[in-house]
Short mmCIF file of the C-alpha atoms (twelve columns), coordinates in Angstrom:
data_MODEL
# 
_entry.id   MODEL 
# 
loop_
_atom_site.group_PDB 
_atom_site.id 
_atom_site.type_symbol 
_atom_site.label_atom_id 
_atom_site.label_alt_id 
_atom_site.label_comp_id 
_atom_site.label_asym_id 
_atom_site.label_seq_id 
_atom_site.Cartn_x 
_atom_site.Cartn_y 
_atom_site.Cartn_z 
_atom_site.pdbx_PDB_model_num 
ATOM 1   C CA . MET A 1   -49.099 47.149  -140.870 1 
ATOM 2   C CA . GLY A 2   -49.757 50.835  -140.148 1 
ATOM 3   C CA . LYS A 3   -50.236 53.495  -142.788 1 
ATOM 4   C CA . GLU A 4   -49.104 52.881  -146.333 1 
ATOM 5   C CA . ALA A 5   -46.489 54.992  -148.059 1 
ATOM 6   C CA . LEU A 6   -45.697 55.777  -151.675 1 
ATOM 7   C CA . THR A 7   -42.049 55.626  -152.642 1 
ATOM 8   C CA . GLU A 8   -39.971 56.045  -155.790 1 
ATOM 9   C CA . ALA A 9   -38.739 52.838  -157.424 1 
ATOM 10  C CA . THR A 10  -36.306 50.818  -155.366 1 
ATOM 11  C CA . ASN A 11  -33.589 48.605  -156.800 1 
ATOM 12  C CA . LYS A 12  -36.019 45.715  -156.629 1 
ATOM 13  C CA . GLY A 13  -38.585 47.458  -158.775 1 
ATOM 14  C CA . ALA A 14  -36.284 49.451  -161.037 1 
ATOM 15  C CA . ALA A 15  -36.386 49.045  -164.781 1 
ATOM 16  C CA . PRO A 16  -33.752 46.947  -166.570 1 
ATOM 17  C CA . LYS A 17  -30.544 48.795  -167.394 1 
ATOM 18  C CA . GLY A 18  -31.123 51.057  -170.384 1 
ATOM 19  C CA . GLY A 19  -34.883 50.543  -170.230 1 
ATOM 20  C CA . LYS A 20  -37.659 52.860  -169.226 1 
ATOM 21  C CA . ALA A 21  -39.370 52.260  -165.900 1 
ATOM 22  C CA . THR A 22  -43.081 51.536  -165.941 1 
ATOM 23  C CA . VAL A 23  -45.482 53.505  -163.783 1 
ATOM 24  C CA . GLU A 24  -45.749 50.457  -161.533 1 
ATOM 25  C CA . GLN A 25  -41.974 50.286  -161.156 1 
ATOM 26  C CA . THR A 26  -41.626 53.994  -160.504 1 
ATOM 27  C CA . TYR A 27  -44.418 54.304  -157.935 1 
ATOM 28  C CA . GLN A 28  -44.840 51.596  -155.353 1 
ATOM 29  C CA . LYS A 29  -47.033 51.338  -152.297 1 
ATOM 30  C CA . LEU A 30  -45.309 50.094  -149.154 1 
ATOM 31  C CA . THR A 31  -46.666 49.364  -145.727 1 
ATOM 32  C CA . GLN A 32  -45.232 51.654  -143.076 1 
ATOM 33  C CA . HIS A 33  -43.289 48.720  -141.678 1 
ATOM 34  C CA . GLN A 34  -41.640 48.167  -145.073 1 
ATOM 35  C CA . HIS A 35  -40.996 51.897  -145.449 1 
ATOM 36  C CA . ILE A 36  -39.226 52.041  -142.071 1 
ATOM 37  C CA . LEU A 37  -36.886 49.195  -143.047 1 
ATOM 38  C CA . GLN A 38  -36.204 50.632  -146.523 1 
ATOM 39  C CA . ARG A 39  -35.807 54.242  -145.377 1 
ATOM 40  C CA . PRO A 40  -34.405 54.009  -141.837 1 
ATOM 41  C CA . ASP A 41  -32.874 57.501  -141.980 1 
ATOM 42  C CA . THR A 42  -36.382 58.977  -141.839 1 
ATOM 43  C CA . TYR A 43  -37.173 57.215  -138.571 1 
ATOM 44  C CA . ILE A 44  -34.022 56.449  -136.575 1 
ATOM 45  C CA . GLY A 45  -31.234 58.273  -138.392 1 
ATOM 46  C CA . SER A 46  -28.305 56.849  -140.302 1 
ATOM 47  C CA . ILE A 47  -27.512 53.138  -140.079 1 
ATOM 48  C CA . GLU A 48  -23.944 53.753  -141.261 1 
ATOM 49  C CA . LYS A 49  -20.995 54.137  -138.914 1 
ATOM 50  C CA . GLN A 50  -19.932 57.705  -138.247 1 
ATOM 51  C CA . THR A 51  -16.977 59.235  -136.458 1 
ATOM 52  C CA . ALA A 52  -17.762 61.982  -133.968 1 
ATOM 53  C CA . GLU A 53  -16.397 63.719  -130.895 1 
ATOM 54  C CA . MET A 54  -18.620 62.638  -128.007 1 
ATOM 55  C CA . PHE A 55  -18.496 62.436  -124.233 1 
ATOM 56  C CA . VAL A 56  -18.167 58.867  -122.991 1 
ATOM 57  C CA . MET A 57  -17.323 57.279  -119.656 1 
ATOM 58  C CA . ASP A 58  -13.631 56.442  -119.142 1 
ATOM 59  C CA . PRO A 59  -13.588 53.375  -116.862 1 
ATOM 60  C CA . LEU A 60  -9.969  54.025  -115.800 1 
ATOM 61  C CA . THR A 61  -10.570 57.534  -114.439 1 
ATOM 62  C CA . ASN A 62  -14.304 57.211  -113.721 1 
ATOM 63  C CA . ARG A 63  -14.768 60.517  -115.530 1 
ATOM 64  C CA . MET A 64  -16.503 61.654  -118.677 1 
ATOM 65  C CA . VAL A 65  -14.038 62.332  -121.466 1 
ATOM 66  C CA . ASN A 66  -14.556 63.912  -124.865 1 
ATOM 67  C CA . LYS A 67  -13.081 61.590  -127.482 1 
ATOM 68  C CA . SER A 68  -13.456 60.522  -131.065 1 
ATOM 69  C CA . ILE A 69  -15.584 57.405  -131.379 1 
ATOM 70  C CA . GLN A 70  -17.242 55.443  -134.144 1 
ATOM 71  C CA . TYR A 71  -20.925 54.726  -133.705 1 
ATOM 72  C CA . VAL A 72  -24.113 54.120  -135.670 1 
ATOM 73  C CA . PRO A 73  -26.672 56.886  -134.950 1 
ATOM 74  C CA . GLY A 74  -29.658 54.626  -135.674 1 
ATOM 75  C CA . LEU A 75  -28.424 51.976  -133.253 1 
ATOM 76  C CA . TYR A 76  -27.867 54.598  -130.564 1 
ATOM 77  C CA . LYS A 77  -31.357 55.958  -131.250 1 
ATOM 78  C CA . ILE A 78  -33.198 52.678  -130.681 1 
ATOM 79  C CA . PHE A 79  -31.261 52.095  -127.448 1 
ATOM 80  C CA . ASP A 80  -32.160 55.583  -126.304 1 
ATOM 81  C CA . GLU A 81  -35.838 55.037  -127.109 1 
ATOM 82  C CA . ILE A 82  -36.093 52.177  -124.631 1 
ATOM 83  C CA . VAL A 83  -34.074 53.930  -121.934 1 
ATOM 84  C CA . VAL A 84  -36.090 57.174  -122.162 1 
ATOM 85  C CA . ASN A 85  -39.353 55.190  -122.109 1 
ATOM 86  C CA . ALA A 86  -38.262 53.591  -118.838 1 
ATOM 87  C CA . ALA A 87  -37.255 56.947  -117.335 1 
ATOM 88  C CA . ASP A 88  -40.599 58.444  -118.429 1 
ATOM 89  C CA . ASN A 89  -42.406 55.934  -116.243 1 
ATOM 90  C CA . LYS A 90  -41.340 57.942  -113.172 1 
ATOM 91  C CA . GLN A 91  -43.683 60.686  -114.379 1 
ATOM 92  C CA . ARG A 92  -46.546 58.191  -114.522 1 
ATOM 93  C CA . ASP A 93  -45.770 56.429  -111.239 1 
ATOM 94  C CA . ASN A 94  -43.992 58.369  -108.512 1 
ATOM 95  C CA . ASN A 95  -43.350 55.120  -106.620 1 
ATOM 96  C CA . MET A 96  -40.900 53.942  -109.273 1 
ATOM 97  C CA . ASN A 97  -37.442 53.785  -107.685 1 
ATOM 98  C CA . GLU A 98  -35.387 51.419  -109.848 1 
ATOM 99  C CA . LEU A 99  -34.080 51.564  -113.395 1 
ATOM 100 C CA . LYS A 100 -31.830 48.694  -114.471 1 
ATOM 101 C CA . ILE A 101 -29.821 48.558  -117.693 1 
ATOM 102 C CA . GLU A 102 -27.975 45.451  -118.865 1 
ATOM 103 C CA . ILE A 103 -25.415 45.427  -121.688 1 
ATOM 104 C CA . ASN A 104 -24.439 41.871  -122.636 1 
ATOM 105 C CA . ARG A 105 -21.617 41.991  -125.151 1 
ATOM 106 C CA . GLU A 106 -21.294 38.215  -125.475 1 
ATOM 107 C CA . LYS A 107 -24.953 37.727  -126.405 1 
ATOM 108 C CA . GLY A 108 -25.231 41.004  -128.290 1 
ATOM 109 C CA . GLN A 109 -28.265 41.686  -126.132 1 
ATOM 110 C CA . LEU A 110 -29.613 44.681  -124.201 1 
ATOM 111 C CA . SER A 111 -32.283 44.997  -121.542 1 
ATOM 112 C CA . VAL A 112 -33.949 47.802  -119.616 1 
ATOM 113 C CA . TYR A 113 -36.133 47.297  -116.529 1 
ATOM 114 C CA . ASN A 114 -38.121 49.692  -114.382 1 
ATOM 115 C CA . ASN A 115 -40.316 48.955  -111.387 1 
ATOM 116 C CA . GLY A 116 -42.915 51.604  -112.062 1 
ATOM 117 C CA . ARG A 117 -46.532 50.860  -112.902 1 
ATOM 118 C CA . GLY A 118 -46.687 48.160  -115.559 1 
ATOM 119 C CA . VAL A 119 -48.619 48.248  -118.796 1 
ATOM 120 C CA . PRO A 120 -52.262 47.184  -118.292 1 
ATOM 121 C CA . VAL A 121 -52.531 43.462  -119.061 1 
ATOM 122 C CA . VAL A 122 -56.037 43.700  -120.441 1 
ATOM 123 C CA . MET A 123 -57.616 43.061  -123.829 1 
ATOM 124 C CA . HIS A 124 -58.129 46.215  -125.886 1 
ATOM 125 C CA . LYS A 125 -61.838 46.190  -126.687 1 
ATOM 126 C CA . GLU A 126 -61.492 47.896  -130.059 1 
ATOM 127 C CA . HIS A 127 -58.425 46.105  -131.438 1 
ATOM 128 C CA . LYS A 128 -58.988 42.721  -129.734 1 
ATOM 129 C CA . ILE A 129 -55.369 42.326  -128.599 1 
ATOM 130 C CA . TYR A 130 -53.623 42.811  -125.278 1 
ATOM 131 C CA . VAL A 131 -52.523 46.387  -124.586 1 
ATOM 132 C CA . PRO A 132 -48.783 45.540  -124.268 1 
ATOM 133 C CA . GLU A 133 -48.837 44.007  -127.755 1 
ATOM 134 C CA . LEU A 134 -50.655 47.054  -129.088 1 
ATOM 135 C CA . ILE A 135 -48.135 49.582  -127.796 1 
ATOM 136 C CA . PHE A 136 -44.954 47.567  -128.401 1 
ATOM 137 C CA . GLY A 137 -45.862 45.743  -131.588 1 
ATOM 138 C CA . HIS A 138 -48.182 48.024  -133.595 1 
ATOM 139 C CA . LEU A 139 -47.128 51.290  -135.207 1 
ATOM 140 C CA . LEU A 140 -48.795 54.568  -134.248 1 
ATOM 141 C CA . ALA A 141 -50.155 53.157  -131.011 1 
ATOM 142 C CA . GLY A 142 -49.384 54.539  -127.560 1 
ATOM 143 C CA . SER A 143 -50.478 56.852  -124.785 1 
ATOM 144 C CA . ASN A 144 -48.835 60.176  -125.721 1 
ATOM 145 C CA . PHE A 145 -51.327 61.526  -128.269 1 
ATOM 146 C CA . ASP A 146 -53.390 63.856  -126.070 1 
ATOM 147 C CA . ASP A 147 -52.052 67.308  -126.948 1 
ATOM 148 C CA . ASP A 148 -54.204 68.915  -124.252 1 
ATOM 149 C CA . GLN A 149 -52.294 67.165  -121.461 1 
ATOM 150 C CA . LYS A 150 -49.289 68.822  -119.846 1 
ATOM 151 C CA . LYS A 151 -46.273 66.749  -120.754 1 
ATOM 152 C CA . THR A 152 -42.943 66.017  -119.063 1 
ATOM 153 C CA . THR A 153 -42.134 62.775  -120.832 1 
ATOM 154 C CA . GLY A 154 -39.816 62.291  -123.774 1 
ATOM 155 C CA . GLY A 155 -41.980 61.167  -126.688 1 
ATOM 156 C CA . ARG A 156 -45.218 61.701  -128.486 1 
ATOM 157 C CA . ASN A 157 -45.347 60.370  -132.021 1 
ATOM 158 C CA . GLY A 158 -46.429 56.741  -131.667 1 
ATOM 159 C CA . TYR A 159 -43.176 55.051  -132.727 1 
ATOM 160 C CA . GLY A 160 -40.834 54.695  -129.746 1 
ATOM 161 C CA . ALA A 161 -40.086 51.142  -128.778 1 
ATOM 162 C CA . LYS A 162 -41.645 49.833  -131.986 1 
ATOM 163 C CA . LEU A 163 -38.622 51.158  -133.882 1 
ATOM 164 C CA . ALA A 164 -36.333 49.181  -131.601 1 
ATOM 165 C CA . ASN A 165 -38.556 46.161  -132.230 1 
ATOM 166 C CA . ILE A 166 -38.432 46.580  -136.009 1 
ATOM 167 C CA . PHE A 167 -34.635 46.837  -136.015 1 
ATOM 168 C CA . SER A 168 -34.142 43.790  -133.781 1 
ATOM 169 C CA . SER A 169 -33.781 40.101  -134.499 1 
ATOM 170 C CA . GLU A 170 -35.526 39.410  -131.180 1 
ATOM 171 C CA . PHE A 171 -37.541 41.711  -128.926 1 
ATOM 172 C CA . ILE A 172 -39.041 40.474  -125.663 1 
ATOM 173 C CA . VAL A 173 -41.713 42.393  -123.764 1 
ATOM 174 C CA . GLU A 174 -42.408 41.563  -120.118 1 
ATOM 175 C CA . THR A 175 -44.655 43.603  -117.871 1 
ATOM 176 C CA . ALA A 176 -46.523 43.112  -114.603 1 
ATOM 177 C CA . ASP A 177 -49.930 44.661  -113.955 1 
ATOM 178 C CA . ALA A 178 -50.511 44.706  -110.194 1 
ATOM 179 C CA . ASP A 179 -54.125 45.881  -110.620 1 
ATOM 180 C CA . GLU A 180 -54.996 42.815  -112.692 1 
ATOM 181 C CA . GLY A 181 -52.555 40.538  -110.853 1 
ATOM 182 C CA . LYS A 182 -51.097 39.398  -114.184 1 
ATOM 183 C CA . VAL A 183 -47.665 39.119  -115.773 1 
ATOM 184 C CA . PHE A 184 -47.408 39.418  -119.561 1 
ATOM 185 C CA . LYS A 185 -44.623 38.082  -121.800 1 
ATOM 186 C CA . GLN A 186 -44.410 38.185  -125.573 1 
ATOM 187 C CA . VAL A 187 -41.560 37.497  -128.004 1 
ATOM 188 C CA . PHE A 188 -41.215 39.269  -131.355 1 
ATOM 189 C CA . GLN A 189 -38.677 38.092  -133.918 1 
ATOM 190 C CA . GLU A 190 -37.396 38.923  -137.386 1 
ATOM 191 C CA . ASN A 191 -37.848 42.702  -137.255 1 
ATOM 192 C CA . MET A 192 -41.304 42.552  -135.634 1 
ATOM 193 C CA . VAL A 193 -42.625 40.297  -138.412 1 
ATOM 194 C CA . LYS A 194 -42.836 37.097  -136.377 1 
ATOM 195 C CA . VAL A 195 -45.158 37.695  -133.434 1 
ATOM 196 C CA . GLY A 196 -45.236 35.116  -130.674 1 
ATOM 197 C CA . LYS A 197 -48.357 34.290  -128.713 1 
ATOM 198 C CA . PRO A 198 -48.612 36.258  -125.442 1 
ATOM 199 C CA . LYS A 199 -48.100 34.272  -122.243 1 
ATOM 200 C CA . ILE A 200 -50.176 35.448  -119.291 1 
ATOM 201 C CA . THR A 201 -49.549 34.271  -115.736 1 
ATOM 202 C CA . ALA A 202 -51.463 35.297  -112.626 1 
ATOM 203 C CA . LYS A 203 -48.726 36.209  -110.157 1 
ATOM 204 C CA . ALA A 204 -48.190 39.991  -110.238 1 
ATOM 205 C CA . THR A 205 -48.174 41.772  -106.879 1 
ATOM 206 C CA . GLU A 206 -46.109 44.798  -107.983 1 
ATOM 207 C CA . GLY A 207 -45.787 46.626  -111.279 1 
ATOM 208 C CA . TRP A 208 -42.715 46.481  -113.486 1 
ATOM 209 C CA . THR A 209 -41.682 46.368  -117.138 1 
ATOM 210 C CA . LYS A 210 -38.641 44.809  -118.784 1 
ATOM 211 C CA . ILE A 211 -37.626 45.025  -122.439 1 
ATOM 212 C CA . THR A 212 -34.915 42.654  -123.670 1 
ATOM 213 C CA . TRP A 213 -33.772 42.872  -127.262 1 
ATOM 214 C CA . THR A 214 -31.077 41.809  -129.694 1 
ATOM 215 C CA . PRO A 215 -30.468 44.467  -132.347 1 
ATOM 216 C CA . ASP A 216 -30.343 43.173  -135.906 1 
ATOM 217 C CA . TRP A 217 -26.598 43.815  -136.040 1 
ATOM 218 C CA . PRO A 218 -26.105 43.243  -139.794 1 
ATOM 219 C CA . LYS A 219 -28.615 46.011  -140.516 1 
ATOM 220 C CA . PHE A 220 -26.180 48.373  -138.759 1 
ATOM 221 C CA . GLY A 221 -23.148 46.970  -140.548 1 
ATOM 222 C CA . MET A 222 -21.950 45.293  -137.355 1 
ATOM 223 C CA . ASP A 223 -21.517 41.758  -136.073 1 
ATOM 224 C CA . GLY A 224 -22.067 42.752  -132.438 1 
ATOM 225 C CA . MET A 225 -21.098 45.321  -129.823 1 
ATOM 226 C CA . ASP A 226 -17.727 47.033  -129.913 1 
ATOM 227 C CA . ASP A 227 -15.892 49.153  -127.342 1 
ATOM 228 C CA . ASP A 228 -17.157 52.476  -128.683 1 
ATOM 229 C CA . ILE A 229 -20.861 51.622  -128.667 1 
ATOM 230 C CA . ILE A 230 -20.568 50.091  -125.196 1 
ATOM 231 C CA . ALA A 231 -18.885 53.294  -123.974 1 
ATOM 232 C CA . LEU A 232 -21.738 55.338  -125.445 1 
ATOM 233 C CA . PHE A 233 -24.438 53.090  -123.973 1 
ATOM 234 C CA . THR A 234 -22.644 53.264  -120.621 1 
ATOM 235 C CA . ARG A 235 -22.663 57.052  -120.717 1 
ATOM 236 C CA . ARG A 236 -26.418 57.020  -121.292 1 
ATOM 237 C CA . ALA A 237 -26.835 54.874  -118.184 1 
ATOM 238 C CA . TYR A 238 -24.943 57.523  -116.198 1 
ATOM 239 C CA . ASP A 239 -27.087 60.205  -117.882 1 
ATOM 240 C CA . MET A 240 -30.176 58.512  -116.492 1 
ATOM 241 C CA . ALA A 241 -28.641 58.311  -113.018 1 
ATOM 242 C CA . GLY A 242 -27.997 62.051  -113.039 1 
ATOM 243 C CA . CYS A 243 -31.147 63.256  -114.791 1 
ATOM 244 C CA . THR A 244 -33.970 61.202  -113.329 1 
ATOM 245 C CA . HIS A 245 -35.513 61.862  -109.934 1 
ATOM 246 C CA . GLN A 246 -33.145 61.378  -106.994 1 
ATOM 247 C CA . SER A 247 -35.368 58.620  -105.606 1 
ATOM 248 C CA . VAL A 248 -34.644 56.465  -108.678 1 
ATOM 249 C CA . LYS A 249 -31.647 54.175  -108.273 1 
ATOM 250 C CA . VAL A 250 -30.015 53.383  -111.615 1 
ATOM 251 C CA . TYR A 251 -28.124 50.127  -112.089 1 
ATOM 252 C CA . LEU A 252 -25.770 49.130  -114.892 1 
ATOM 253 C CA . ASN A 253 -25.037 45.418  -115.214 1 
ATOM 254 C CA . GLY A 254 -26.124 44.907  -111.613 1 
ATOM 255 C CA . LYS A 255 -24.018 47.753  -110.182 1 
ATOM 256 C CA . LYS A 256 -25.709 50.806  -108.683 1 
ATOM 257 C CA . LEU A 257 -24.362 53.957  -110.313 1 
ATOM 258 C CA . PRO A 258 -23.159 56.624  -107.858 1 
ATOM 259 C CA . ALA A 259 -24.474 59.689  -109.705 1 
ATOM 260 C CA . ASN A 260 -27.997 59.723  -108.272 1 
ATOM 261 C CA . LYS A 261 -28.468 63.489  -108.565 1 
ATOM 262 C CA . PHE A 262 -27.523 66.030  -111.178 1 
ATOM 263 C CA . ALA A 263 -24.792 67.668  -109.082 1 
ATOM 264 C CA . ASP A 264 -23.057 64.287  -108.773 1 
ATOM 265 C CA . TYR A 265 -23.392 63.796  -112.502 1 
ATOM 266 C CA . VAL A 266 -21.795 67.181  -113.213 1 
ATOM 267 C CA . ASP A 267 -18.804 66.076  -111.099 1 
ATOM 268 C CA . LEU A 268 -18.122 63.380  -113.712 1 
ATOM 269 C CA . TYR A 269 -17.347 66.188  -116.181 1 
ATOM 270 C CA . LEU A 270 -15.823 68.850  -113.936 1 
ATOM 271 C CA . GLY A 271 -14.128 66.723  -111.318 1 
ATOM 272 C CA . PRO A 272 -14.788 66.866  -107.558 1 
ATOM 273 C CA . LYS A 273 -15.909 70.149  -106.078 1 
ATOM 274 C CA . VAL A 274 -12.670 70.260  -104.082 1 
ATOM 275 C CA . GLY A 275 -9.757  70.103  -106.483 1 
ATOM 276 C CA . GLY A 276 -11.815 70.096  -109.684 1 
ATOM 277 C CA . SER A 277 -13.030 72.959  -111.850 1 
ATOM 278 C CA . PRO A 278 -14.789 75.766  -109.952 1 
ATOM 279 C CA . ARG A 279 -18.465 75.882  -110.683 1 
ATOM 280 C CA . CYS A 280 -21.691 77.645  -109.789 1 
ATOM 281 C CA . SER A 281 -24.732 75.381  -109.444 1 
ATOM 282 C CA . GLU A 282 -28.387 76.193  -108.952 1 
ATOM 283 C CA . LYS A 283 -31.627 74.231  -108.733 1 
ATOM 284 C CA . VAL A 284 -34.609 76.314  -109.806 1 
ATOM 285 C CA . GLY A 285 -37.901 74.819  -108.696 1 
ATOM 286 C CA . ASP A 286 -38.630 71.354  -110.029 1 
ATOM 287 C CA . ARG A 287 -37.906 72.264  -113.660 1 
ATOM 288 C CA . TRP A 288 -34.265 73.356  -113.911 1 
ATOM 289 C CA . GLU A 289 -30.867 72.290  -112.588 1 
ATOM 290 C CA . VAL A 290 -27.886 74.237  -113.907 1 
ATOM 291 C CA . SER A 291 -24.118 74.286  -113.386 1 
ATOM 292 C CA . VAL A 292 -21.756 76.784  -115.021 1 
ATOM 293 C CA . ALA A 293 -17.968 76.442  -115.042 1 
ATOM 294 C CA . PRO A 294 -14.985 77.993  -116.851 1 
ATOM 295 C CA . SER A 295 -13.706 76.398  -120.064 1 
ATOM 296 C CA . ASP A 296 -10.295 76.501  -121.718 1 
ATOM 297 C CA . ASP A 297 -11.547 74.754  -124.861 1 
ATOM 298 C CA . GLY A 298 -14.252 77.062  -126.141 1 
ATOM 299 C CA . PHE A 299 -17.935 76.957  -125.249 1 
ATOM 300 C CA . GLN A 300 -19.082 73.512  -124.127 1 
ATOM 301 C CA . GLN A 301 -22.478 72.258  -123.064 1 
ATOM 302 C CA . VAL A 302 -24.024 69.084  -121.679 1 
ATOM 303 C CA . SER A 303 -27.800 69.318  -121.562 1 
ATOM 304 C CA . PHE A 304 -30.959 67.267  -121.142 1 
ATOM 305 C CA . VAL A 305 -34.662 67.907  -121.662 1 
ATOM 306 C CA . ASN A 306 -36.985 65.305  -120.147 1 
ATOM 307 C CA . SER A 307 -34.031 62.859  -119.892 1 
ATOM 308 C CA . ILE A 308 -33.254 63.239  -123.620 1 
ATOM 309 C CA . ALA A 309 -29.635 64.224  -124.278 1 
ATOM 310 C CA . THR A 310 -29.659 67.392  -126.391 1 
ATOM 311 C CA . THR A 311 -26.123 67.037  -127.673 1 
ATOM 312 C CA . LYS A 312 -26.458 69.960  -130.089 1 
ATOM 313 C CA . GLY A 313 -27.807 72.310  -127.445 1 
ATOM 314 C CA . GLY A 314 -30.748 74.517  -128.295 1 
ATOM 315 C CA . THR A 315 -32.755 77.464  -127.019 1 
ATOM 316 C CA . HIS A 316 -32.823 75.987  -123.503 1 
ATOM 317 C CA . VAL A 317 -28.999 76.145  -123.352 1 
ATOM 318 C CA . SER A 318 -28.919 79.638  -124.861 1 
ATOM 319 C CA . HIS A 319 -31.494 80.722  -122.266 1 
ATOM 320 C CA . VAL A 320 -29.008 79.861  -119.509 1 
ATOM 321 C CA . ALA A 321 -25.791 80.901  -121.233 1 
ATOM 322 C CA . ASP A 322 -27.065 84.319  -122.354 1 
ATOM 323 C CA . GLN A 323 -28.102 85.266  -118.825 1 
ATOM 324 C CA . VAL A 324 -24.715 84.282  -117.404 1 
ATOM 325 C CA . VAL A 325 -22.882 86.141  -120.164 1 
ATOM 326 C CA . GLU A 326 -24.931 89.267  -119.488 1 
ATOM 327 C CA . LYS A 327 -24.110 89.250  -115.775 1 
ATOM 328 C CA . VAL A 328 -20.413 88.546  -116.334 1 
ATOM 329 C CA . LEU A 329 -20.178 91.412  -118.839 1 
ATOM 330 C CA . GLU A 330 -21.928 93.720  -116.409 1 
ATOM 331 C CA . PHE A 331 -19.529 92.758  -113.627 1 
ATOM 332 C CA . MET A 332 -16.376 92.994  -115.748 1 
ATOM 333 C CA . LYS A 333 -17.248 96.377  -117.198 1 
ATOM 334 C CA . LYS A 334 -17.846 97.801  -113.730 1 
ATOM 335 C CA . LYS A 335 -14.612 96.342  -112.399 1 
ATOM 336 C CA . HIS A 336 -12.473 97.225  -115.410 1 
ATOM 337 C CA . LYS A 337 -13.356 100.617 -116.816 1 
ATOM 338 C CA . GLY A 338 -12.865 101.023 -120.538 1 
ATOM 339 C CA . MET A 339 -13.745 97.408  -121.464 1 
ATOM 340 C CA . GLU A 340 -17.120 98.358  -122.908 1 
ATOM 341 C CA . LYS A 341 -15.886 98.379  -126.502 1 
ATOM 342 C CA . SER A 342 -13.376 95.529  -126.405 1 
ATOM 343 C CA . LEU A 343 -15.228 92.866  -124.369 1 
ATOM 344 C CA . LYS A 344 -18.020 91.191  -126.316 1 
ATOM 345 C CA . PRO A 345 -20.563 88.477  -125.382 1 
ATOM 346 C CA . ALA A 346 -18.773 85.995  -127.646 1 
ATOM 347 C CA . HIS A 347 -15.554 86.462  -125.655 1 
ATOM 348 C CA . VAL A 348 -17.271 85.494  -122.411 1 
ATOM 349 C CA . LYS A 349 -19.232 82.598  -123.874 1 
ATOM 350 C CA . ALA A 350 -16.063 81.101  -125.359 1 
ATOM 351 C CA . HIS A 351 -14.821 80.464  -121.816 1 
ATOM 352 C CA . MET A 352 -17.962 78.766  -120.446 1 
ATOM 353 C CA . LYS A 353 -19.192 75.238  -119.772 1 
ATOM 354 C CA . VAL A 354 -22.925 74.870  -119.182 1 
ATOM 355 C CA . CYS A 355 -24.555 71.738  -117.779 1 
ATOM 356 C CA . SER A 356 -28.351 71.844  -117.634 1 
ATOM 357 C CA . ASN A 357 -31.161 69.434  -116.825 1 
ATOM 358 C CA . GLN A 358 -34.652 70.599  -117.720 1 
ATOM 359 C CA . HIS A 359 -38.085 69.079  -117.252 1 
ATOM 360 C CA . THR A 360 -40.653 70.878  -119.312 1 
ATOM 361 C CA . HIS A 361 -44.344 70.758  -120.162 1 
ATOM 362 C CA . THR A 362 -43.601 71.338  -123.845 1 
ATOM 363 C CA . HIS A 363 -43.612 68.584  -126.447 1 
ATOM 364 C CA . THR A 364 -39.995 67.602  -127.011 1 
ATOM 365 C CA . HIS A 365 -38.696 65.722  -130.018 1 
ATOM 366 C CA . ALA A 366 -38.465 61.958  -129.772 1 
ATOM 367 C CA . PHE A 367 -39.717 59.132  -131.984 1 
ATOM 368 C CA . GLN A 368 -42.060 57.693  -129.359 1 
# 
C-alpha cells in the first residue's frame, strides 16, 4: 500500500546474537503502511507519554490554565488531523455552519462532524474505487496537491486522516453528497488493514461528513482516555470555536461552546475585558486577529495559523511581537528621557502576552 521504503534491520529481521547480519536482514523493503507503523515518529511524532506545560481548559473556572500534563504527542496529532480537516471544510464550503466534536471516554471513541459540502460519492474512474475510500483509506491521496492554488487550509502532504485511520482499531467514514443524493459509509479496522465494503444509500439532501474512530490505545501505551488527554482534546475544541469563522457553531459533546469569535477565545486566557487583564485587540482584514496583553511570567504566546495551533510560535508571532516592542520602546524613551541605553527590546518582550489567529495563503505544515 503506497510507496515502498527501505529500512535498516528491525528486531524481527536482525541476526542472531553474536552473528553477522545478512544483506537481506540488514536491508528490508517495507510498504509505506508498514513503515508508518514501525516508525511512527516520522509521521505523527512520539507514541510515548511526555510531560509538558500546556494550556488546557479548567472546567471549574471555565478558563484556560497553564499546567503540567502527561500526553502522547502522536495521539494528539491524529486527533488534531481530523479536527483541522473538518475546520478546513469552511474554506471549501462557505455554507458550513456546524462543527461537532464528541469525546466518549467510556467507549474510548472520538468523532468529528461538519455540515459542509460532503466528499463526492462517485467512483474514481482511474482507481475504480469510491472517492471517500480513496482519500480516507489510501496513502498519498487527497485534494491538496495543486501548488499553484492559493491555500488557506491546514494540510498538503497526502497523509492527514489516513494516519488517524492507521493508528486506530476502528475508523468509520460517513459522508453525504447532496449533488449525487447519496450517503456513503465505510468501516476500516485493524489499523486500516481490514477494509469493509462501502454502503451507499440514496437519501442525501444536504452535505456533511462525520469521522468516528477508536484509537489503537495499546499502540500509545494506554488503555483508554485519561483526564489529561481529555483536557487537551477539550482545549482543541475551544480552539476551533475561537479560530474558525464566526458563522461556524462549535459543539463539544452536544454543548455549543461560547467562544464563537477570537476575542471571546482570548477572554478564556486573559479573563473578562472588565476585571481581567488589560489588552489591546485588532482585526486586520480577513487574515489577522491579534490581542496583546501584559505578562508577569515572561513572554507568552497563543497562536494559530489556518486553525493549526502553533504552540512553539514562529515568524508569524515574531512579526506581531516585534512591532509592538518597537512602538513601546519608542513611547517609553520619549516619556522617560535617558532610557535609551538601559531599556532593551528583550525587557519589553518579557512582559508581553500575544494571542494571534492568522489565515494565510502559504503552505503550512500539517501531515494532511
